[in-house]
C-alpha positions in Angstrom: 129.6 136.6 99.0 132.2 133.9 98.7 130.7 130.5 98.1 131.4 128.0 100.9 133.6 125.0 100.2 131.4 121.9 100.1 132.2 118.3 100.8 133.4 116.2 97.9 130.7 114.0 96.5 131.2 111.0 94.1 130.9 112.5 90.6 128.5 109.8 89.5 126.2 110.6 92.4 126.4 114.3 91.8 125.3 113.7 88.2 122.5 111.4 89.2 119.1 113.2 89.3 117.4 112.7 92.7 114.2 110.8 92.7 111.3 113.1 91.9 108.0 112.5 93.5 104.8 112.9 91.4 103.8 116.6 91.1 101.3 117.6 93.8 97.8 118.6 92.8 95.8 121.7 93.8 92.6 121.5 95.7 90.5 121.3 92.5 92.8 118.9 90.5 93.1 115.1 90.5 96.6 113.8 91.4 97.2 110.9 89.0 101.0 111.0 89.0 102.0 108.7 91.9 100.0 105.4 91.5 98.4 106.0 94.8 95.2 104.2 95.9 92.3 106.8 95.5 90.3 105.3 98.4 90.7 106.6 102.0 92.0 104.0 104.6 89.5 101.5 105.9 87.9 102.5 109.2 89.2 99.4 110.8 92.8 100.3 109.9 92.4 103.9 111.1 91.0 102.6 114.4 94.0 100.3 115.0 96.4 103.2 114.4 94.5 105.5 116.7 94.3 103.0 119.6 97.5 101.0 119.4 100.4 103.0 118.0 103.1 103.6 120.6 104.8 106.7 119.4 107.2 107.1 122.4 108.8 103.7 121.9 111.1 102.3 119.2 109.4 99.8 116.8 110.4 96.1 116.7 113.4 96.2 114.5 112.5 92.9 112.8 108.8 93.6 112.4 108.3 90.1 113.8 104.5 90.2 114.1 104.1 91.2 110.5 106.7 88.7 109.3 104.9 86.0 111.2 101.6 87.0 109.7 102.9 87.0 106.2 104.7 83.8 106.8 101.4 82.1 107.8 99.7 83.6 104.7 102.3 82.4 102.2 103.3 79.1 104.0 106.9 80.1 104.8 108.8 80.6 108.1 109.1 84.1 109.4 112.8 84.2 108.6 111.8 83.7 104.9 110.1 87.1 105.1 111.9 90.5 105.2 110.0 93.7 105.9 111.3 97.2 105.1 110.0 100.8 104.6 108.6 100.1 101.1 109.7 97.6 98.5 112.1 100.2 96.9 114.0 100.1 100.2 114.4 96.4 99.8 115.7 96.9 96.3 118.4 99.3 97.6 119.3 96.9 100.4 119.8 93.9 98.0 121.8 95.9 95.4 124.0 97.3 98.1 124.6 93.8 99.4 125.2 92.2 96.0 127.0 94.7 93.8 130.0 97.0 94.1 132.7 98.6 91.9 133.2 96.6 88.7 129.9 94.7 89.1 126.7 95.0 87.0 123.0 95.2 87.6 120.6 94.5 84.8 117.1 96.0 84.5 114.6 96.7 81.7 114.2 100.2 80.4 112.0 102.1 80.6 110.9 100.7 83.9 110.7 102.1 87.5 112.7 105.4 87.5 114.5 104.4 90.7 116.3 101.5 89.1 119.1 103.4 87.4 120.2 104.9 90.7 120.4 101.5 92.5 123.7 100.4 91.0 125.2 103.9 91.0 124.7 104.3 94.7 126.3 100.9 95.3 129.3 101.9 93.0 128.3 99.3 90.4 127.3 99.7 86.7 123.7 99.7 85.5 122.9 97.7 82.4 119.5 98.9 81.0 117.9 96.6 78.4 115.3 98.2 76.1 111.7 97.0 76.2 110.1 95.2 73.3 108.0 97.3 70.9 104.9 96.3 72.9 106.4 97.8 76.1 107.1 94.3 77.6 110.3 93.0 79.1 112.8 91.5 76.6 113.8 88.7 78.8 115.9 87.0 76.1 117.9 90.1 75.7 118.2 90.5 79.5 119.5 86.9 79.8 122.0 87.6 76.9 123.2 90.7 78.8 124.5 88.6 81.7 128.2 88.5 82.1 130.6 87.3 84.7 130.2 90.7 86.3 126.4 90.5 86.7 125.4 90.4 90.3 121.7 91.2 90.2 118.8 91.5 87.7 115.5 93.3 88.4 112.3 92.2 86.7 109.3 94.4 87.2 105.9 92.9 86.6 103.5 94.5 85.8 106.1 96.9 84.5 106.0 100.4 85.9 105.3 102.7 84.0 104.3 100.8 80.8 101.9 98.2 82.3 102.4 94.8 80.7 103.2 91.6 82.8 105.8 88.9 82.5 104.2 85.6 82.0 104.8 82.6 84.1 106.3 80.6 81.2 108.5 83.5 80.2 109.9 83.9 83.8 110.4 80.2 84.2 112.5 80.1 81.0 114.4 83.2 82.0 115.4 81.9 85.4 116.8 78.7 83.8 119.1 80.8 81.6 120.5 82.9 84.4 123.4 81.5 86.5 122.2 80.4 89.9 124.6 82.7 91.7 123.0 85.8 90.2 120.4 87.5 92.3 117.0 87.9 90.6 114.7 90.5 92.2 111.1 89.9 91.0 109.4 93.3 91.7 105.7 92.6 92.0 104.6 95.9 93.6 101.3 95.9 91.5 100.5 92.2 91.6 97.1 92.7 93.2 95.8 94.5 90.2 96.8 91.8 87.7 94.0 90.1 85.8 96.0 88.3 83.1 95.7 84.6 83.7 99.1 83.7 82.5 101.0 86.3 84.6 103.8 85.1 86.8 103.0 85.1 90.5 106.2 84.6 92.3 104.6 83.8 95.7 101.8 81.5 94.4 104.3 79.6 92.3 106.9 79.6 95.1 109.7 80.3 92.6 112.1 81.1 95.5 112.0 77.4 96.6 113.2 75.9 93.3 115.5 78.9 92.6 117.0 80.3 95.9 118.5 83.1 93.8 115.0 84.6 93.2 113.5 87.0 95.8 109.9 88.2 95.4 109.0 91.8 96.4 105.6 93.1 97.3 104.3 96.2 98.9 101.4 97.6 101.0 101.6 101.0 99.3 99.5 100.3 96.3 96.5 98.0 96.6 96.5 98.2 100.4 96.6 102.0 100.3 99.4 102.5 102.9 101.7 104.5 100.7 102.1 107.2 103.4 103.3 104.7 106.0 106.0 103.0 103.8 105.9 99.2 104.3 106.9 96.5 101.9 108.2 93.0 102.1 110.3 90.3 100.4 110.0 86.6 100.5 112.9 84.3 99.6 115.6 82.0 101.0 116.4 83.1 104.6 120.1 83.2 103.9 119.6 85.5 100.9 117.3 87.7 102.9 120.0 88.1 105.5 122.0 90.1 103.0 119.2 92.7 102.8 118.7 92.6 106.6 122.4 93.4 107.0 122.3 96.5 104.7 119.0 97.8 106.0 118.7 101.0 108.1 117.8 99.8 111.6 114.3 100.5 112.9 113.1 101.9 109.6 109.7 100.2 109.7 107.5 102.1 112.2 105.1 100.5 114.6 102.3 102.4 112.8 103.3 100.8 109.5 103.5 97.3 111.0 100.1 97.6 112.8 98.4 99.1 109.7 99.8 96.3 107.5 98.4 93.6 109.8 95.1 95.4 110.1 95.0 95.6 106.3 95.5 91.9 106.0 92.6 91.4 108.4 90.4 93.5 106.1 91.7 92.0 102.9 88.3 91.1 101.5 87.2 94.7 101.7 90.4 95.9 100.1 90.1 93.4 97.3 86.7 94.8 96.6 88.3 98.2 96.2 90.9 96.8 93.9 88.2 95.3 91.7 86.7 98.8 91.4 90.1 100.2 90.3 90.5 97.4 87.7 87.0 98.3 86.3 88.1 102.0 86.0 91.4 100.9 84.4 89.5 98.8 81.8 87.2 101.8 81.0 90.2 104.0 80.6 92.1 101.6 78.3 89.1 101.0 76.1 88.3 104.7 75.8 91.9 105.7 75.1 92.3 103.0 72.4 89.1 104.1 70.8 90.6 107.6 70.5 93.6 106.2 68.7 96.1 106.0 71.5 98.5 103.0 71.3 98.0 101.9 75.0 99.9 98.8 76.0 98.3 96.1 78.1 97.6 97.7 81.4 97.9 95.3 84.4 98.7 97.8 87.2 96.7 100.7 88.7 97.8 103.0 85.8 97.8 103.3 82.1 100.7 104.3 79.7 100.3 106.8 76.9 103.3 106.6 74.5 103.7 110.2 73.3 107.3 110.4 72.2 108.6 113.9 71.6 105.2 115.3 72.3 105.2 114.0 75.9 105.7 117.3 77.7 103.2 119.2 75.6 100.6 116.5 76.2 101.4 116.6 79.9 100.7 120.4 79.9 97.3 119.8 78.3 96.4 117.4 81.2 97.7 119.8 83.7 95.5 122.6 82.2 92.6 120.2 82.6 93.2 119.8 86.3 94.9 116.4 85.9 98.4 115.9 87.3 100.0 113.0 85.4 103.6 111.7 85.3 105.5 112.6 82.1 108.7 110.9 81.1 110.2 113.2 78.5 110.7 111.7 75.1 108.8 108.5 76.0 105.3 109.0 77.3 103.0 109.6 80.3 101.8 107.4 83.1 98.3 108.1 84.4 97.2 106.5 87.6 93.7 105.2 87.9 92.1 107.6 90.4 88.7 108.7 91.6 85.6 107.9 89.6 85.2 111.5 88.6 88.6 111.6 87.1 88.0 109.0 84.4 85.9 111.1 82.1 88.2 114.0 82.6 91.2 111.9 81.5 89.4 110.7 78.4 88.4 114.3 77.4 91.9 115.6 77.9 93.4 112.7 76.0 91.0 113.2 73.1 92.0 116.8 72.9 95.6 116.1 72.2 95.7 112.7 70.4 95.8 114.5 67.0 99.1 116.1 67.9 101.0 112.8 67.9 103.1 111.8 64.9 101.4 109.1 62.7 
């Protein structure tokens, strides 16, 4: 049969691997590949969704109720808040708004696997800057990489998938080095899990007020457990946020997502208790893995990072055989989400069985 003639696609897009979701887990396995919250939704959130979600009507295109609520929470006007279908959507919106052909977008690497695709989709050039040996952002090198073509810089803290944070002092020094007309996207998707006292907190420190080129991104997917509903937000200067609002897909935040986010804010104390449990499990995992000989970086998200180098895929297979679905990044290492209580001991047993295979 003759193959059909297909539409022409930009070669750089055709060569870009599509985003791959974490591998699904069987009924008897633990899915620790997608940094999801292991707890079921709170009953109060489920009740709101069951009683109030209007499925036959379009949602409010501006998510005004949620923006108002977040504005009250963080002491900003509603127009200083932008809501979208997950914080990664906001990243796409900002990069599309800021960068095009001939422009550059800087990000640390390895970091969130969606970052390399952001500039490519916009027609711009990505500039990955290697992490430091301890898996932290090299902010000095990132600042040095700025040119007159730089339009945006992404800083992920805690860094996904490696775990360490950017400190408040480091970020403050970094922002001073970056030209004020370069957009800085401070991706704090895992901020609720951070326990390091010196970590930057873009919202508490209100960095967007002193530096209007800084936008802080957060999400309801992780700590709040709404990954399936897709809702995230950004806070920054209203005129800067207008750029993301302009490139956003209209009506992408559903009524269910907005209602669930507001209900989750109402139940934040309960959710914070759950976060504390996840942090305890993370601490147990890190201590156990390090005791086995793994060189685990500082873990400040809801995941841990196992640097396995060339043995990464073989190690991932061992976890898979043990009923543990993890996220391997070939040639670098594995990210393991902090999951159910019962999974912790299984992770430690599987890790101990393969640690001897690593190169000294």
